[in-house]
C-alpha positions as CSV (number, residue, x, y, z in Angstrom):
1,M,13.1,53.0,29.8
2,F,16.8,53.0,30.7
3,D,17.7,54.8,27.4
4,Q,15.1,57.5,28.2
5,I,16.9,58.1,31.6
6,R,20.3,58.2,29.8
7,I,18.9,60.7,27.2
8,A,17.5,62.9,30.0
9,A,20.9,62.8,31.8
10,A,22.8,63.6,28.6
11,D,20.5,66.6,28.0
12,G,20.8,67.8,31.6
13,L,24.6,67.5,31.6
14,K,25.0,68.7,28.0
15,L,26.8,65.5,27.0
16,P,26.7,64.1,23.4
17,K,23.9,61.5,23.2
18,D,25.9,59.3,20.8
19,V,28.5,58.8,23.5
20,V,26.1,58.2,26.4
21,L,24.0,55.8,24.4
22,G,27.0,54.1,22.7
23,E,25.6,54.7,19.2
24,V,27.7,54.0,16.1
25,L,29.1,57.1,14.4
26,I,29.8,57.0,10.7
27,S,31.8,59.6,8.8
28,F,32.2,59.4,5.0
29,V,34.8,61.2,2.9
30,G,33.3,60.9,-0.6
31,R,33.2,57.4,-1.8
32,C,36.7,56.4,-0.9
33,S,36.9,56.4,2.9
34,V,34.6,55.8,5.9
35,T,35.5,56.1,9.6
36,I,33.4,54.2,12.0
37,E,33.3,54.8,15.8
38,N,31.7,52.8,18.6
39,Y,31.7,49.4,16.8
40,R,31.9,46.2,18.8
41,G,33.5,43.7,16.4
42,I,34.3,42.7,12.9
43,L,32.0,39.9,11.6
44,I,33.1,39.7,7.9
45,Y,36.0,41.3,6.2
46,D,37.0,40.8,2.5
47,D,37.8,43.1,-0.4
48,S,34.1,43.6,-1.3
49,T,32.3,43.5,2.1
50,V,32.9,44.7,5.7
51,K,30.3,43.7,8.2
52,L,30.5,45.1,11.7
53,Q,28.6,44.6,14.9
54,A,27.5,47.8,16.7
55,K,25.6,48.0,20.0
56,H,22.1,48.0,18.4
57,C,22.6,46.8,14.9
58,K,25.0,45.4,12.3
59,L,26.6,47.7,9.7
60,I,27.4,46.4,6.2
61,I,29.7,48.2,3.8
62,H,29.9,47.0,0.2
63,G,32.4,48.1,-2.4
64,K,35.5,47.2,-4.3
65,R,39.1,46.9,-3.1
66,L,38.0,47.6,0.5
67,H,40.7,47.7,3.0
68,I,40.7,48.4,6.8
69,E,43.4,51.0,7.0
70,Y,43.4,51.0,10.8
71,Y,41.3,49.9,13.8
72,N,41.4,49.9,17.5
73,H,38.9,49.0,20.2
74,D,36.5,51.8,19.3
75,E,37.3,53.3,15.9
76,M,38.3,52.0,12.4
77,K,38.9,53.5,8.9
78,I,37.9,51.6,5.7
79,T,39.2,52.7,2.4
80,G,38.4,51.6,-1.2
81,L,35.6,52.2,-3.6
82,I,32.5,52.4,-1.3
83,Q,29.4,51.4,-3.2
84,S,26.8,51.2,-0.4
85,M,26.2,50.9,3.3
86,E,23.3,49.3,5.1
87,F,22.1,48.5,8.6
88,G,21.0,45.1,9.5
89,D,19.7,43.3,12.6
């Protein structure tokens, strides 16, 4: 119910829904780089798996030679050979 109100407010004010709802944003550059916005925390990090907590789900990136190039409180960039990405609960 509350999300429906937020969506209606975002539409009425012409605001991006991803920002209003706090949804995770994922931007890939080929298979070698991914930028993730609106994550909440790092759950697992090694050279083959990065697991992040987002507001409504977990995000799991699998690959080889994965490296968090940078991160701050709302954005991070992961580089390496990205093989797959999945959403979890």
